[in-house]
C-alpha positions as CSV (number, residue, x, y, z in Angstrom):
1,Q,-76.3,-26.4,35.7
2,W,-72.7,-25.3,35.7
3,A,-73.4,-22.1,37.7
4,A,-74.6,-23.8,40.6
5,H,-71.5,-26.0,41.1
6,S,-69.5,-24.9,44.2
7,Y,-66.1,-24.0,42.2
8,H,-65.9,-21.0,44.3
9,G,-67.2,-21.3,47.9
10,S,-69.5,-23.9,48.5
11,E,-73.4,-24.4,49.0
12,A,-73.1,-24.7,52.6
13,H,-71.1,-21.7,53.1
14,N,-72.9,-19.5,50.6
15,S,-76.4,-20.5,52.1
16,R,-74.9,-19.4,55.6
17,A,-73.6,-16.1,54.4
18,V,-76.8,-15.4,52.9
19,I,-78.8,-16.3,56.2
20,N,-76.0,-14.2,58.1
21,R,-76.6,-11.3,55.6
22,Y,-80.4,-11.1,56.4
23,L,-80.9,-12.9,59.9
24,G,-77.3,-12.3,61.4
25,Y,-75.0,-14.9,62.8
26,W,-76.6,-15.8,66.0
27,D,-79.0,-18.8,66.1
28,G,-81.2,-17.6,69.0
29,N,-79.7,-20.1,71.6
30,P,-78.2,-18.2,74.6
31,A,-75.6,-20.9,75.0
32,T,-74.1,-20.2,71.8
33,L,-73.9,-16.3,72.4
34,I,-70.7,-16.5,74.6
35,P,-69.2,-19.8,73.8
36,L,-65.9,-21.2,75.2
37,S,-63.0,-21.3,72.9
38,P,-62.1,-25.0,72.0
39,K,-58.9,-25.0,74.0
40,D,-61.1,-24.3,77.2
41,S,-64.0,-26.7,76.5
42,A,-62.2,-29.4,75.1
43,P,-60.6,-31.0,77.9
44,L,-64.0,-31.3,79.7
45,Y,-65.5,-33.1,76.5
46,V,-62.4,-35.5,76.6
47,E,-63.1,-36.3,80.2
48,M,-66.8,-36.8,79.6
49,M,-66.1,-39.0,76.7
50,G,-63.9,-41.3,78.8
51,G,-60.5,-40.2,77.8
52,S,-58.3,-40.2,74.9
53,A,-58.0,-44.1,74.3
54,K,-62.0,-44.2,73.8
55,I,-62.2,-41.2,71.6
56,L,-59.4,-42.9,69.4
57,A,-61.3,-46.0,69.2
58,K,-64.3,-44.5,68.5
59,G,-62.7,-42.2,65.8
60,R,-61.2,-45.2,64.1
61,E,-64.4,-47.0,64.1
62,L,-66.3,-43.9,62.5
63,Y,-63.4,-43.4,60.0
64,A,-63.6,-47.1,59.0
65,H,-67.4,-46.8,58.4
66,G,-66.9,-43.4,56.3
67,Q,-68.3,-41.2,59.1
68,Y,-65.8,-38.6,58.5
69,L,-67.8,-35.6,59.9
70,L,-68.5,-37.5,63.1
71,A,-64.9,-38.7,63.5
72,Q,-64.0,-34.9,63.0
73,E,-66.0,-33.9,65.8
74,I,-64.7,-35.8,68.3
75,L,-61.2,-36.1,67.4
76,N,-60.9,-32.2,67.0
77,K,-61.7,-32.0,70.7
78,L,-59.1,-34.4,71.6
79,V,-56.4,-32.6,69.4
80,Y,-57.3,-29.4,71.3
81,A,-57.4,-30.9,74.7
82,E,-54.1,-32.9,74.1
83,P,-52.0,-31.0,71.4
84,R,-49.1,-33.4,71.7
85,N,-51.1,-36.5,71.2
86,G,-49.5,-37.5,67.8
87,E,-51.8,-40.7,67.3
88,A,-54.8,-38.2,67.6
89,K,-53.4,-35.8,65.2
90,D,-52.5,-38.4,62.5
91,L,-56.1,-40.0,62.7
92,L,-57.7,-36.2,62.5
93,A,-55.4,-35.6,59.6
94,D,-56.6,-38.7,57.9
95,V,-60.1,-37.6,58.4
96,F,-59.4,-34.4,57.1
97,E,-58.0,-36.0,54.0
98,Q,-61.0,-37.9,53.4
99,I,-63.5,-35.0,53.8
100,G,-61.1,-32.8,51.5
101,Y,-61.2,-35.5,48.9
102,Q,-64.8,-35.3,48.8
103,Q,-65.0,-31.6,48.2
104,E,-65.7,-30.0,44.9
105,S,-64.9,-26.5,45.9
106,P,-61.0,-25.7,45.8
107,S,-61.0,-23.4,48.8
108,V,-62.9,-25.8,51.0
109,R,-60.9,-28.8,49.8
110,N,-57.6,-26.9,50.4
111,S,-58.7,-26.0,53.9
112,F,-58.9,-29.5,54.9
113,L,-55.9,-30.9,52.9
114,A,-53.8,-27.8,54.2
115,A,-55.0,-28.8,57.8
116,A,-54.0,-32.5,57.1
117,F,-50.6,-31.3,56.4
118,E,-50.1,-29.0,59.3
119,L,-51.4,-31.8,61.7
120,R,-48.6,-34.1,60.3
121,S,-45.7,-31.6,59.5
122,G,-46.6,-28.7,61.8
123,M,-46.8,-25.1,60.4
124,P,-44.8,-24.4,57.2
125,E,-42.0,-22.5,57.8
126,G,-40.5,-19.8,55.5
127,H,-40.3,-16.1,54.8
128,P,-43.3,-14.0,54.5
129,P,-44.1,-12.3,51.1
130,K,-42.3,-8.9,50.6
131,T,-45.2,-6.3,50.6
132,L,-43.2,-3.1,50.0
133,G,-41.0,-3.5,46.7
134,P,-40.3,-0.2,44.7
135,D,-43.1,-1.3,42.1
136,M,-45.6,-1.5,44.8
137,V,-44.9,2.1,46.3
138,R,-44.9,3.8,42.8
139,A,-48.5,2.0,42.0
140,M,-49.9,3.6,45.4
141,S,-51.5,6.8,45.5
142,T,-50.2,9.4,47.9
143,E,-53.2,8.6,50.4
144,L,-52.9,5.0,50.2
145,W,-49.1,5.0,50.6
146,L,-49.6,7.2,53.8
147,D,-52.1,4.8,55.1
148,F,-49.8,2.0,54.5
149,L,-46.9,3.8,56.3
150,G,-49.1,4.6,59.2
151,I,-49.7,0.8,59.9
152,R,-46.0,-0.1,59.4
153,V,-44.2,2.5,61.5
154,D,-43.5,1.5,65.1
155,P,-44.1,4.5,67.5
156,D,-41.8,3.2,69.9
């Protein structure tokens, strides 16, 4: 049925949101209550897996067999541990592309494809959009304009 397709969101994200709404985000495991950041935990994972060469070899093997989510798991750790490792970033970008190509949801697909682009090319540069044009100010209520002004003014 058309309404069940994941054109906005995805089944995985939507079902997780329902569970979070009624049960909360915590899974009941104390180890996940105060997790380390990926930047802090990744070097330990890389060390325990035998170093970057072994992770890259296993990542290539998983990629070749179409096991993209497993490849993503270990390569992501390596990229966090060694952010200048171009070979790891390129392979993770390849994995992200394959996962992205398989997604029906545009927002999920875009997340993976944008991440692949950023791994290969770096963060896109450019000018942030202008948020305070004359039309925008005229369209705001006085209350909204004062709130907007309050967050834009530098008190120093």
